[in-house]
Backbone bond lengths (Angstrom), bond angles and torsions (degrees), N, CA, C in turn:
res aa  C-N    CA-C-N  psi(-1)  N-CA   C-N-CA  omega(-1)  CA-C   N-CA-C  phi
1 M - - - 1.469 - - 1.515 108.74 -
2 Q 1.326 116.43 135.94 1.446 120.67 178.70 1.512 109.54 -127.95
3 S 1.328 115.45 151.69 1.456 119.18 177.64 1.507 109.83 -141.51
4 S 1.321 115.35 154.59 1.451 122.89 175.66 1.510 107.39 -126.58
5 Q 1.336 117.49 134.72 1.466 120.70 -173.31 1.518 110.77 -127.30
6 R 1.331 115.49 145.32 1.455 121.02 170.98 1.500 107.63 -140.23
7 S 1.357 117.47 126.22 1.459 121.79 -179.69 1.519 108.31 -123.12
8 E 1.303 116.58 130.54 1.450 121.67 175.83 1.511 108.23 -132.25
9 S 1.335 115.86 169.86 1.462 119.20 -176.70 1.512 110.70 -60.85
10 L 1.337 114.95 137.77 1.453 121.01 -179.08 1.513 110.36 -87.51
11 S 1.310 114.90 164.20 1.456 120.61 174.79 1.517 109.82 -58.74
12 M 1.307 117.44 145.38 1.461 121.26 -179.81 1.518 111.94 -85.48
13 L 1.329 117.12 3.95 1.457 119.09 177.51 1.513 109.85 -63.61
14 P 1.335 118.46 141.81 1.462 120.59 -179.44 1.520 111.49 -65.79
15 R 1.322 115.72 149.56 1.458 121.32 176.20 1.523 108.84 -69.74
16 P 1.335 118.77 142.55 1.460 120.48 178.84 1.519 111.15 -54.62
17 H 1.321 116.54 140.83 1.456 121.90 -178.58 1.518 110.68 -61.87
18 G 1.331 115.88 134.34 1.461 120.33 172.87 1.513 113.48 88.95
19 L 1.322 117.25 -99.58 1.456 122.71 -171.48 1.528 112.25 -62.59
20 E 1.333 115.87 137.14 1.456 121.85 175.86 1.522 110.28 -122.51
21 I 1.314 116.46 136.30 1.460 122.45 169.44 1.520 104.90 -124.47
22 G 1.325 115.37 85.59 1.456 121.06 -170.34 1.513 114.54 -77.28
23 K 1.341 116.99 -35.02 1.457 120.75 -176.41 1.528 110.07 -134.03
24 I 1.329 114.83 128.39 1.464 121.56 -179.09 1.522 109.54 -118.74
25 L 1.319 116.61 129.80 1.465 121.94 174.37 1.526 108.14 -103.01
26 V 1.320 116.06 122.78 1.464 121.64 -178.66 1.522 108.72 -111.07
27 A 1.326 117.01 112.19 1.464 121.60 179.55 1.524 108.92 -85.77
28 L 1.331 116.96 116.16 1.462 121.81 -177.13 1.524 110.64 -114.02
29 D 1.325 115.27 139.07 1.459 121.00 -178.06 1.525 112.06 -121.36
30 F 1.352 116.69 9.49 1.457 122.32 178.19 1.523 112.45 56.41
31 D 1.338 116.12 36.49 1.458 120.67 178.72 1.522 109.17 -111.73
32 N 1.339 116.67 -169.28 1.463 119.19 -176.90 1.523 113.12 -73.28
33 Q 1.325 117.89 -5.78 1.462 121.22 175.68 1.522 111.91 -90.69
34 A 1.326 116.87 -13.91 1.461 120.79 -170.70 1.530 112.77 -58.63
35 L 1.335 117.01 -42.10 1.459 119.46 -177.50 1.528 111.47 -64.58
36 K 1.338 116.60 -40.23 1.469 119.41 178.96 1.523 111.04 -68.54
37 V 1.319 116.43 -38.07 1.463 120.30 178.11 1.526 109.75 -62.93
38 L 1.326 116.32 -44.05 1.468 120.55 177.54 1.519 111.41 -62.67
39 E 1.315 116.81 -41.97 1.464 120.81 -179.38 1.521 110.79 -62.23
40 A 1.331 117.01 -41.80 1.464 120.54 177.22 1.519 110.71 -62.60
41 A 1.327 116.02 -42.34 1.464 120.23 179.11 1.523 111.19 -61.99
42 L 1.325 116.07 -41.63 1.464 120.07 -179.89 1.524 111.76 -65.56
43 C 1.324 116.77 -41.82 1.467 120.20 179.19 1.522 110.76 -56.94
44 I 1.326 116.14 -44.34 1.460 120.47 -177.74 1.523 110.98 -75.89
45 A 1.339 116.71 -43.55 1.463 120.48 -177.37 1.522 112.07 -63.52
46 R 1.327 117.35 -37.83 1.468 119.55 178.39 1.520 110.86 -65.68
47 T 1.324 116.49 -38.35 1.460 120.56 -179.08 1.519 111.66 -67.35
48 F 1.335 116.39 -42.95 1.460 120.79 -174.43 1.526 113.41 -101.75
49 R 1.366 116.61 1.52 1.459 120.75 -177.24 1.527 109.78 54.04
50 S 1.307 114.94 49.13 1.463 121.40 -174.36 1.525 111.81 -82.71
51 E 1.319 114.78 154.93 1.456 122.87 169.28 1.529 106.79 -85.58
52 V 1.337 116.97 132.61 1.461 121.05 -172.04 1.529 111.06 -114.66
53 F 1.328 115.90 131.32 1.463 122.59 175.75 1.528 108.30 -112.73
54 L 1.330 116.68 112.64 1.460 121.63 176.01 1.524 107.60 -92.08
55 V 1.323 116.28 119.97 1.465 120.80 -168.07 1.526 111.42 -125.43
56 H 1.334 115.04 135.55 1.470 120.29 174.37 1.519 109.02 -137.28
57 A 1.325 116.04 131.41 1.463 121.63 176.52 1.525 109.20 -97.35
58 V 1.318 116.08 121.45 1.463 121.94 179.34 1.525 108.81 -85.00
59 P 1.350 118.92 132.33 1.469 120.21 177.60 1.521 110.97 -51.80
60 A 1.308 115.84 139.00 1.464 120.27 -174.52 1.520 112.60 -67.77
61 H 1.336 117.52 -25.19 1.460 120.26 -175.90 1.517 110.35 -127.02
62 S 1.279 116.49 149.39 1.457 122.24 177.64 1.519 110.72 -79.75
63 N 1.328 115.76 150.47 1.462 120.39 173.84 1.529 111.32 -76.89
64 D 1.320 115.19 -13.34 1.460 120.63 -179.67 1.527 109.00 -89.27
65 D 1.328 116.59 108.79 1.462 120.85 -176.28 1.520 112.65 -66.13
66 T 1.337 117.91 -15.29 1.461 119.52 -179.08 1.520 111.69 -77.39
67 L 1.325 115.73 -14.07 1.460 119.71 179.85 1.515 109.76 -90.83
68 V 1.277 116.39 144.70 1.458 121.32 177.56 1.519 108.64 -74.54
69 K 1.323 115.50 123.79 1.461 120.13 -172.26 1.520 112.52 -60.26
70 E 1.297 116.77 -36.56 1.458 120.07 -174.92 1.531 112.25 -98.13
71 D 1.309 117.13 16.05 1.461 120.77 -178.24 1.524 110.40 -67.22
72 A 1.317 116.43 116.92 1.463 121.44 -175.84 1.526 111.51 -62.97
73 C 1.320 116.85 -37.81 1.470 119.78 -179.44 1.526 110.85 -64.76
74 F 1.327 115.60 -40.29 1.461 119.07 179.31 1.525 110.70 -65.28
75 R 1.332 116.69 -44.19 1.466 120.28 178.99 1.522 110.48 -60.27
76 E 1.326 115.58 -41.87 1.462 119.36 -179.36 1.524 111.14 -64.30
77 S 1.332 117.07 -40.17 1.469 119.55 179.79 1.526 110.99 -65.22
78 C 1.342 116.88 -36.18 1.467 120.68 177.59 1.521 110.82 -65.93
79 I 1.313 116.19 -41.43 1.467 120.42 179.21 1.523 110.23 -63.89
80 Q 1.335 116.83 -44.70 1.464 120.28 -179.84 1.526 111.19 -63.82
81 A 1.330 116.71 -37.60 1.466 120.12 177.51 1.523 110.46 -64.17
82 A 1.326 116.66 -39.94 1.468 120.41 178.38 1.520 110.97 -65.96
83 I 1.335 116.72 -40.54 1.467 120.47 177.79 1.525 109.94 -60.38
84 R 1.336 116.70 -42.19 1.468 119.85 178.98 1.526 111.19 -61.80
85 K 1.328 116.52 -41.33 1.467 119.73 178.66 1.524 111.20 -65.21
86 L 1.321 116.72 -38.56 1.464 119.72 177.56 1.521 110.45 -64.70
87 K 1.331 116.93 -39.50 1.464 120.33 177.39 1.531 111.00 -64.48
88 E 1.328 115.82 -36.79 1.465 119.48 176.77 1.523 110.69 -64.25
89 A 1.322 116.22 -37.59 1.467 120.12 177.13 1.520 110.48 -63.35
90 V 1.327 116.62 -38.81 1.464 120.78 177.11 1.524 110.12 -65.27
91 A 1.324 116.25 -43.83 1.463 120.45 -179.15 1.520 111.60 -61.30
92 A 1.330 116.68 -30.34 1.464 120.88 179.57 1.516 112.11 -75.32
93 R 1.329 117.16 -12.81 1.463 122.72 178.83 1.523 108.57 -128.56
94 P 1.360 117.91 79.76 1.464 121.55 -175.65 1.527 114.13 -55.62
95 S 1.329 117.44 -27.13 1.464 119.33 -178.85 1.524 111.97 -64.46
96 L 1.338 117.47 -17.19 1.462 119.91 175.34 1.520 111.37 -63.43
97 N 1.336 116.91 -24.75 1.456 120.28 -177.42 1.518 112.99 -68.80
98 S 1.322 117.76 -14.68 1.463 120.61 176.64 1.522 111.35 -87.07
99 L 1.335 116.33 -0.33 1.459 121.75 -179.29 1.520 110.05 -120.59
100 T 1.316 116.03 153.08 1.461 119.84 171.99 1.520 108.03 -71.65
101 H 1.328 116.33 123.77 1.459 118.73 -177.42 1.522 110.78 -140.40
102 H 1.321 115.31 155.27 1.454 123.05 -179.03 1.523 108.67 -133.01
103 E 1.327 116.10 145.94 1.453 120.73 171.64 1.525 107.34 -111.62
104 V 1.315 117.06 122.96 1.462 122.05 -174.99 1.525 109.72 -126.80
105 A 1.333 115.80 129.81 1.463 120.67 176.47 1.519 109.26 -139.19
106 A 1.324 116.08 144.32 1.462 121.57 178.23 1.513 108.63 -157.34
107 T 1.322 116.77 155.43 1.456 120.37 175.60 1.522 110.02 -83.48
108 G 1.330 115.29 152.62 1.455 119.21 176.83 1.506 113.22 118.94
109 S 1.310 115.27 -165.25 1.458 122.70 -176.91 1.524 111.51 -69.22
110 P 1.342 117.82 129.39 1.469 119.08 176.46 1.524 111.78 -63.01
111 F 1.332 117.47 -34.25 1.465 120.27 177.85 1.526 110.33 -60.75
112 N 1.330 116.03 -47.19 1.462 119.79 -178.07 1.522 111.53 -64.82
113 L 1.331 116.30 -41.66 1.460 120.31 179.83 1.521 110.81 -62.33
114 I 1.326 116.20 -46.56 1.464 120.20 -178.85 1.517 111.11 -65.36
115 Q 1.331 117.32 -44.63 1.459 119.96 179.95 1.522 111.49 -62.36
116 K 1.330 116.71 -37.89 1.460 120.63 178.51 1.525 111.03 -63.75
117 L 1.330 116.58 -44.62 1.462 120.58 -179.75 1.524 111.80 -69.41
118 V 1.326 117.11 -38.77 1.465 120.38 177.88 1.518 109.92 -57.60
119 A 1.332 116.33 -42.87 1.462 120.58 -178.73 1.525 112.05 -73.39
120 S 1.331 117.24 -46.60 1.468 120.09 -174.13 1.520 112.98 -73.93
121 E 1.337 117.24 -33.74 1.463 120.85 -176.85 1.523 112.81 -100.76
122 K 1.328 116.63 -0.76 1.473 121.13 -178.85 1.537 110.60 54.63
123 I 1.320 114.57 56.36 1.463 122.16 -178.44 1.528 110.34 -67.63
124 D 1.336 116.23 137.22 1.465 121.90 179.21 1.524 113.02 -93.06
125 L 1.332 117.01 -27.59 1.463 120.70 -174.66 1.519 109.95 -150.98
126 I 1.330 116.10 134.81 1.464 122.65 172.28 1.526 108.08 -105.05
127 I 1.330 116.73 138.50 1.463 120.89 175.09 1.523 108.14 -123.89
128 V 1.324 116.39 130.29 1.461 121.29 -176.83 1.521 109.35 -144.22
129 G 1.316 116.46 152.01 1.458 120.91 177.08 1.513 111.55 -95.31
130 S 1.327 116.17 160.57 1.462 121.60 176.99 1.516 108.78 -141.31
131 H 1.336 115.88 135.33 1.465 120.56 177.89 1.516 111.92 -82.51
132 G 1.341 116.47 -14.37 1.455 119.38 -178.59 1.508 112.79 69.82
133 A 1.338 117.36 39.30 1.465 121.14 -179.49 1.518 110.98 -61.15
134 M 1.324 115.61 148.17 1.462 121.34 -179.46 1.529 109.91 -129.95
135 G 1.304 115.60 165.64 1.456 122.45 170.22 1.513 114.28 55.81
136 L 1.352 116.15 -135.61 1.454 121.33 -175.07 1.518 111.79 -63.21
137 E 1.336 117.10 -33.66 1.458 119.95 179.58 1.515 110.20 -62.15
138 R 1.336 116.25 -42.43 1.454 120.01 -179.59 1.523 110.91 -67.18
139 I 1.340 116.99 -39.66 1.457 120.37 178.91 1.524 109.68 -63.33
140 A 1.326 116.45 -38.29 1.460 120.64 -176.06 1.522 111.97 -72.07
141 I 1.328 117.39 -44.70 1.463 119.70 -173.41 1.517 112.75 -104.85
142 G 1.334 117.31 -10.22 1.456 119.56 -177.91 1.513 110.77 72.15
143 S 1.301 116.19 -176.69 1.458 120.83 177.01 1.515 108.27 -124.74
144 F 1.333 115.96 105.06 1.460 120.51 -178.98 1.519 110.80 -61.34
145 A 1.335 116.51 -43.66 1.464 120.09 -177.60 1.522 111.41 -61.22
146 E 1.335 116.82 -46.05 1.460 119.71 -179.33 1.525 110.99 -66.24
147 G 1.337 116.17 -39.82 1.457 119.40 177.66 1.509 111.70 -62.49
148 L 1.333 115.98 -38.34 1.458 120.22 179.19 1.521 111.16 -66.74
149 V 1.327 116.52 -44.13 1.465 120.14 178.21 1.524 110.21 -60.87
150 R 1.322 116.11 -39.36 1.463 120.68 -178.50 1.525 111.06 -64.13
151 R 1.341 116.77 -34.89 1.461 120.87 -175.04 1.527 113.69 -93.87
152 A 1.316 117.37 -26.33 1.466 120.34 -171.98 1.521 111.81 -69.43
153 N 1.333 115.21 147.17 1.464 119.58 175.55 1.520 111.40 -109.64
154 C 1.339 115.71 15.33 1.463 120.12 174.65 1.529 107.99 -133.33
155 P 1.319 118.40 164.42 1.468 121.03 -179.04 1.530 112.15 -56.09
156 T 1.335 115.82 141.56 1.464 121.64 179.22 1.518 109.47 -129.49
157 L 1.328 116.15 122.39 1.460 121.87 177.71 1.523 108.45 -95.70
158 V 1.339 116.66 119.96 1.463 121.84 -179.05 1.528 108.92 -105.61
159 V 1.327 115.86 121.98 1.462 122.04 -179.89 1.523 108.00 -98.57
160 G 1.319 116.52 107.80 1.452 121.75 -176.65 1.514 113.29 -81.06
161 P 1.335 117.38 175.80 1.466 121.82 -174.66 1.522 114.62 -65.64
162 H 1.344 117.87 -24.98 1.461 120.58 -178.55 1.527 112.78 -106.42
163 A 1.324 116.91 4.18 1.466 120.49 -177.31 1.528 110.70 -66.52
164 V 1.324 114.88 136.80 1.461 121.91 176.81 1.524 107.85 -110.47
165 I 1.327 116.72 126.80 1.463 121.68 -178.82 1.519 108.40 -104.93
166 S 1.329 115.92 116.68 1.464 118.74 179.71 1.517 110.03 -155.39
167 G 1.326 115.74 136.03 1.461 120.65 175.44 1.517 113.23 62.05
168 D 1.320 115.39 -147.59 1.458 122.98 -179.61 1.527 108.98 -84.19
169 L 1.324 116.68 111.57 1.464 120.26 -178.65 1.514 112.16 -60.96
170 F 1.326 116.51 -26.55 1.457 120.41 -173.08 1.528 113.50 -100.95
171 R 1.326 117.15 11.85 1.467 119.80 176.63 1.527 110.49 -67.98
172 K 1.337 116.36 -36.29 1.466 121.34 176.41 1.525 107.85 -129.29
173 V 1.325 115.96 112.35 1.464 122.33 -175.36 1.522 109.80 -111.31
174 L 1.336 116.54 129.17 1.463 120.75 173.21 1.522 108.58 -107.23
175 L 1.326 116.69 115.93 1.458 122.61 176.00 1.522 108.60 -93.95
176 A 1.330 116.90 116.88 1.465 121.54 175.77 1.523 107.41 -98.14
177 T 1.329 116.99 108.67 1.456 121.12 -173.14 1.524 112.30 -120.38
178 D 1.334 115.48 142.63 1.463 119.91 174.06 1.527 110.88 -96.66
179 L 1.344 116.31 5.05 1.466 123.91 178.93 1.534 112.23 67.12
180 G 1.330 116.62 13.82 1.458 120.65 179.76 1.515 112.07 -103.94
181 K 1.336 115.13 -176.46 1.462 120.76 -178.13 1.520 112.11 -63.65
182 S 1.329 116.87 -26.85 1.459 120.02 -177.75 1.520 112.53 -65.41
183 C 1.331 117.34 -16.99 1.466 120.61 -176.85 1.523 113.18 -106.43
184 V 1.329 118.26 9.47 1.466 120.42 179.68 1.527 110.55 -61.37
185 S 1.338 116.76 -52.78 1.463 119.94 -179.84 1.524 111.51 -68.24
186 A 1.333 117.12 -36.26 1.464 120.37 178.69 1.522 110.78 -62.14
187 T 1.326 116.81 -40.08 1.466 121.15 177.73 1.518 110.54 -63.04
188 A 1.338 116.60 -42.87 1.461 120.77 178.94 1.523 111.39 -62.07
189 F 1.336 116.85 -44.78 1.456 120.32 179.85 1.521 111.48 -65.90
190 A 1.318 117.14 -44.80 1.463 120.24 -179.01 1.521 110.85 -60.24
191 A 1.331 116.44 -43.23 1.462 120.37 179.11 1.524 111.00 -64.27
192 A 1.332 117.05 -42.88 1.462 120.63 -179.73 1.525 111.61 -64.17
193 L 1.330 116.76 -40.20 1.463 120.63 178.80 1.524 111.10 -63.57
194 A 1.325 116.43 -44.73 1.467 120.43 -179.69 1.520 111.22 -65.99
195 M 1.331 116.84 -37.26 1.465 119.70 -179.68 1.516 111.79 -67.95
196 H 1.329 117.20 -42.08 1.467 117.84 -176.88 1.521 111.64 -66.96
197 S 1.336 116.65 -31.66 1.462 119.70 179.54 1.525 112.25 -89.07
198 Q 1.353 115.21 -8.36 1.469 120.54 -175.03 1.529 109.23 50.68
199 G 1.318 113.85 44.45 1.458 120.03 -176.01 1.511 113.68 -107.60
200 E 1.326 116.00 -131.00 1.462 121.46 -175.42 1.531 109.99 -127.43
201 L 1.323 115.97 133.60 1.459 122.00 175.50 1.520 108.84 -119.06
202 Y 1.322 115.73 124.91 1.461 121.31 175.59 1.525 107.76 -115.48
203 S 1.321 115.71 117.24 1.460 121.15 178.74 1.527 107.94 -98.39
204 L 1.334 116.01 123.51 1.462 121.73 -174.29 1.525 111.27 -121.80
205 H 1.329 115.70 129.89 1.462 121.16 171.03 1.521 108.14 -121.65
206 V 1.334 115.71 126.32 1.460 120.99 179.92 1.527 108.89 -100.60
207 I 1.313 115.61 124.09 1.464 122.01 179.38 1.524 107.60 -96.85
208 S 1.310 116.05 112.98 1.464 120.57 179.77 1.517 109.74 -113.37
209 R 1.302 116.26 166.45 1.463 120.54 -176.86 1.526 111.96 -59.87
210 K 1.325 116.39 -35.27 1.462 118.60 -174.97 1.524 113.23 -72.84
211 N 1.366 117.86 -18.40 1.462 117.67 178.56 1.527 112.63 -114.34
212 V 1.327 116.97 16.87 1.461 121.28 174.94 1.525 108.68 -96.03
213 P 1.336 119.29 127.31 1.461 121.22 -178.98 1.525 111.71 -62.89
214 I 1.341 115.09 160.66 1.471 120.52 -178.62 1.522 110.67 -58.70
215 L 1.331 116.07 -44.55 1.465 120.16 179.65 1.525 109.01 -91.15
216 A 1.320 115.63 61.69 1.457 120.46 -175.29 1.522 111.63 -73.06
217 Q 1.323 114.59 149.54 1.453 121.44 174.44 1.529 108.20 -84.00
218 S 1.296 116.20 -177.85 1.458 120.15 176.76 1.526 108.96 -65.97
219 P 1.340 117.70 155.88 1.460 120.28 178.16 1.524 112.72 -53.39
220 A 1.327 117.09 -40.30 1.465 120.12 -179.79 1.525 111.15 -63.56
221 T 1.331 116.77 -40.49 1.464 120.88 179.41 1.522 110.89 -67.60
222 E 1.331 116.59 -40.82 1.464 120.84 177.97 1.525 110.73 -61.62
223 E 1.314 116.38 -42.22 1.455 120.00 -179.72 1.522 111.13 -68.30
224 Q 1.326 116.75 -38.43 1.459 120.46 178.03 1.532 110.42 -62.90
225 F 1.324 116.93 -43.28 1.461 121.20 178.75 1.530 110.86 -63.40
226 A 1.338 116.70 -40.88 1.463 120.63 179.69 1.520 111.04 -63.85
227 R 1.324 117.40 -42.27 1.463 120.28 178.93 1.525 110.90 -64.21
228 H 1.343 116.46 -39.20 1.466 120.12 177.54 1.532 110.13 -62.64
229 S 1.331 116.95 -43.24 1.463 120.85 -179.97 1.524 111.08 -63.69
230 M 1.317 116.83 -40.17 1.463 119.85 178.28 1.518 110.99 -66.39
231 R 1.324 116.74 -40.50 1.462 120.99 -179.34 1.527 110.89 -61.00
232 T 1.326 117.13 -43.63 1.465 120.47 -177.52 1.527 112.53 -74.65
233 S 1.332 118.03 -16.65 1.464 120.56 179.31 1.523 112.61 -84.68
234 L 1.330 117.12 -13.80 1.460 121.65 -177.94 1.525 111.18 -95.58
235 P 1.338 118.04 154.03 1.464 120.83 177.17 1.523 110.62 -57.45
236 P 1.330 118.72 137.80 1.468 121.28 -175.70 1.524 114.21 -64.09
237 D 1.344 117.45 -25.94 1.467 119.83 -177.98 1.524 112.37 -97.85
238 L 1.323 117.02 13.24 1.459 120.80 -175.49 1.521 112.30 -60.65
239 T 1.327 117.19 -39.37 1.469 120.63 -175.43 1.522 112.70 -68.46
240 S 1.324 117.63 -14.28 1.459 119.79 177.14 1.523 111.53 -81.08
241 Q 1.339 116.60 -12.02 1.460 120.41 -176.62 1.525 113.70 -118.06
242 C 1.333 117.04 -14.59 1.460 119.99 177.22 1.522 109.00 -160.47
243 S 1.320 115.39 166.42 1.459 120.88 176.98 1.528 109.11 -82.04
244 V 1.333 116.56 138.38 1.466 120.78 -176.59 1.527 110.28 -126.92
245 G 1.325 116.19 133.08 1.459 121.84 174.64 1.514 109.82 -125.36
246 L 1.325 117.18 134.76 1.461 122.62 179.95 1.523 108.74 -110.31
247 L 1.321 116.32 118.16 1.459 121.59 -172.76 1.524 110.46 -122.72
248 A 1.321 116.69 126.91 1.463 122.19 175.00 1.520 107.90 -127.22
249 K 1.325 116.62 126.11 1.457 120.67 -175.75 1.526 110.52 -139.06
250 H 1.322 115.65 152.34 1.457 122.00 174.84 1.530 109.46 -97.15
251 G 1.327 115.97 142.35 1.451 119.01 176.21 1.511 112.82 148.96
252 V 1.328 115.27 -163.94 1.465 122.48 178.07 1.520 107.85 -83.65
253 A 1.314 116.69 124.68 1.463 121.54 -169.83 1.521 113.35 -52.63
254 E 1.347 117.35 -54.38 1.456 118.73 -174.81 1.525 112.47 -63.33
255 E 1.329 117.04 -35.87 1.463 120.08 179.83 1.523 111.31 -69.21
256 I 1.328 116.26 -44.69 1.463 120.36 -179.48 1.524 110.72 -65.15
257 I 1.328 117.15 -41.82 1.467 120.73 -178.72 1.524 110.82 -63.27
258 V 1.325 116.78 -47.41 1.464 120.54 -179.71 1.525 110.81 -64.17
259 D 1.329 117.44 -45.07 1.467 120.88 -179.54 1.526 111.53 -63.86
260 T 1.330 116.79 -39.68 1.466 120.23 -179.48 1.527 110.82 -68.43
261 A 1.327 116.72 -39.62 1.465 120.09 177.21 1.523 110.81 -60.68
262 T 1.325 116.28 -39.56 1.463 120.53 178.03 1.524 110.85 -69.05
263 E 1.326 116.52 -43.66 1.461 121.35 -178.62 1.522 111.94 -59.29
264 Y 1.328 117.13 -41.10 1.461 121.05 -177.09 1.526 112.72 -97.49
265 A 1.323 117.23 8.59 1.465 122.62 178.47 1.521 111.75 52.33
266 A 1.332 115.94 45.72 1.463 121.00 -178.92 1.525 110.67 -64.58
267 G 1.330 115.65 140.66 1.457 120.34 175.47 1.509 112.11 -84.10
268 V 1.339 116.07 -21.65 1.457 120.99 179.76 1.525 109.37 -156.74
269 I 1.328 116.07 146.44 1.461 122.67 171.49 1.522 107.07 -104.78
270 V 1.324 117.29 126.80 1.464 121.98 178.80 1.520 108.69 -108.27
271 T 1.323 116.64 131.47 1.461 120.38 179.41 1.514 110.42 -143.53
272 G 1.325 116.43 156.74 1.452 121.15 177.73 1.519 111.25 -86.00
273 V 1.317 115.43 169.87 1.459 122.44 175.89 1.516 107.14 -116.12
274 S 1.318 116.92 110.60 1.460 121.28 -174.59 1.515 111.71 -85.73
275 E 1.329 115.46 165.40 1.459 120.64 176.24 1.523 110.27 -59.85
276 G 1.328 116.73 -37.03 1.455 119.63 177.68 1.517 111.56 -60.50
277 M 1.326 116.54 -39.80 1.450 120.51 178.09 1.527 110.83 -64.02
278 L 1.311 116.21 -36.59 1.452 120.05 -176.95 1.520 112.50 -70.13
279 H 1.329 117.41 -30.51 1.457 119.72 -172.68 1.519 114.20 -111.11
280 D 1.314 118.36 -20.17 1.464 121.19 -178.24 1.520 108.86 -100.23
281 E 1.315 117.03 120.25 1.462 121.28 -176.08 1.522 112.73 -82.50
282 H 1.339 118.24 -4.23 1.458 119.20 -170.92 1.527 113.21 -123.59
283 A 1.312 117.82 -82.80 1.463 121.24 -167.43 1.521 114.86 -56.26
284 P 1.341 120.46 -54.75 1.460 118.83 -176.74 1.518 112.45 -58.98
285 W 1.344 116.27 -37.46 1.448 118.64 -176.76 1.519 113.04 -75.11
286 S 1.349 117.48 -14.11 1.454 118.18 175.22 1.520 109.63 -63.91
287 T 1.331 116.86 -33.18 1.461 120.94 177.28 1.517 110.66 -70.70
288 F 1.324 117.24 -50.82 1.464 121.06 -179.76 1.523 110.72 -60.20
289 G 1.336 116.38 -46.76 1.454 119.92 -179.23 1.515 112.60 -61.88
290 A 1.336 116.54 -38.81 1.466 120.35 179.37 1.522 111.07 -65.30
291 I 1.327 116.68 -38.46 1.466 120.31 178.42 1.520 110.04 -64.01
292 V 1.331 116.99 -47.67 1.464 121.22 179.85 1.521 110.68 -61.38
293 R 1.335 117.07 -41.58 1.471 120.80 -177.83 1.517 112.73 -63.28
294 E 1.341 117.01 -36.96 1.460 119.96 -170.56 1.527 115.07 -104.84
295 A 1.314 117.78 -19.71 1.466 120.48 -173.16 1.523 111.99 -66.41
296 R 1.327 114.71 144.74 1.462 121.56 177.57 1.524 111.67 -89.36
297 C 1.325 116.15 9.49 1.461 121.30 178.41 1.525 108.39 -143.67
298 P 1.331 118.61 163.09 1.463 120.74 177.54 1.526 111.62 -65.92
299 V 1.332 115.46 160.80 1.461 122.30 178.29 1.527 108.43 -116.95
300 L 1.331 116.26 124.39 1.464 122.20 -178.71 1.520 109.28 -102.71
301 A 1.335 116.55 110.80 1.466 122.19 -179.31 1.523 109.59 -95.19
302 I 1.331 116.38 126.38 1.463 122.07 -177.05 1.528 109.46 -115.06
303 P 1.333 118.55 111.41 1.468 119.27 175.60 1.517 109.78 -68.65
304 N 1.312 116.65 140.93 1.462 118.80 -178.71 1.521 109.79 -65.64
305 G 1.321 115.57 136.98 1.452 120.75 -176.87 1.510 112.57 91.25
306 A 1.353 117.64 -0.66 1.458 120.34 177.71 1.519 109.43 -61.19
307 Y 1.323 115.92 140.03 1.462 121.80 -175.64 1.523 110.96 -75.99
308 L 1.298 116.29 127.33 1.463 122.18 177.57 1.520 108.38 -96.38
309 R 1.338 117.39 100.22 1.456 121.48 -176.34 1.518 109.84 -85.30
310 T 1.318 116.37 127.71 1.456 121.16 -178.80 1.511 110.38 -133.02
311 S 1.340 115.03 157.20 1.459 120.49 174.33 1.512 110.48 -82.26
312 D 1.327 116.33 -13.97 1.462 122.63 178.35 1.520 107.30 -124.39
313 S 1.339 117.33 103.83 1.460 120.49 -174.83 1.514 111.72 -59.69
314 G 1.313 117.92 -25.62 1.453 120.60 179.14 1.513 111.94 -63.35
315 V 1.346 116.88 -37.48 1.457 120.76 178.23 1.518 109.87 -63.24
316 S 1.345 116.45 -46.50 1.457 120.69 -179.45 1.518 111.22 -61.40
317 D 1.349 116.71 -47.03 1.455 120.15 -178.31 1.526 110.98 -61.01
318 T 1.330 116.76 -42.43 1.459 120.35 -178.39 1.521 111.35 -63.77
319 L 1.341 115.98 -46.11 1.457 119.86 -177.40 1.519 112.03 -64.56
320 L 1.326 116.82 -51.41 1.454 119.90 -174.54 1.518 111.87 -70.20
321 A 1.326 116.46 -37.97 1.459 118.53 179.73 1.519 110.55 -67.07
322 H 1.339 116.50 -41.41 1.461 119.20 -178.29 1.520 110.70 -69.93
323 S 1.334 116.62 -39.73 1.455 119.42 -177.87 1.514 111.93 -71.82
324 G 1.305 117.47 -20.77 1.445 119.34 -175.70 1.503 113.85 -99.68
325 H 1.330 118.41 17.86 1.458 120.37 -176.88 1.509 111.62 -69.02
């Protein structure tokens, strides 16, 4: 593995109060999503003065059968070519020069490379692009973004094919919650993001037929109960630091979430990663994948138990303790 680093003086603007995103890992594949992924990384890194790791995994074997697969010289040339492409990506975004950044390339599995860097560098956030493949294409090539979210133990921002990156991504945050344990950490992160930007937080729970009990109440009563549950899951002083909206709707989860994000011009959708998502390769991810495919903003997946790093430990303790009641 090789890396190239350039560090220059950072902006003297103060770091946002509370939440810290000190290190960002950006997985780049040199495809048509790369520019949007970089733009999302820059938006966040400028706000938090983050250290940025631009990462590319080189395929372990050549497509050219005439080359020796384990040839060290060939592997080295591939790594150097990837480093050059990463440097070109940096050159295309001059604002990266005001941030500490690294270019990292290695042969092998992208999952293994990312997991190794997350552990060794104590990465706070992973950013990755997704083409939103469907049907036979998805079966054939799989979904790298979904696989990464399933395996990662830190927050992962997925930039879908229709995502638009503009301004402060966290000025308007949409929290998509199932009101279960899987969304405890997601609720904490969403609240912290909205507070640091002093923006808007919209908490949304979608009531679908499959999660409505047999002895269901009227739709109005179900929605009232959902709003009450969302209210009690959020920090009590949240409204003094940002605008809060509690939304409960009936329908198909992925459709309602995408439509609501568009309606409120959300910069990001925040959601938890449930145990079902971790173990079921099909049904639960059809919802997540559909959201990523159609959303006009990135989707931030928060695994439960993810560490919320703050410059003020009191903020972290308050958020996590309140969300975990």
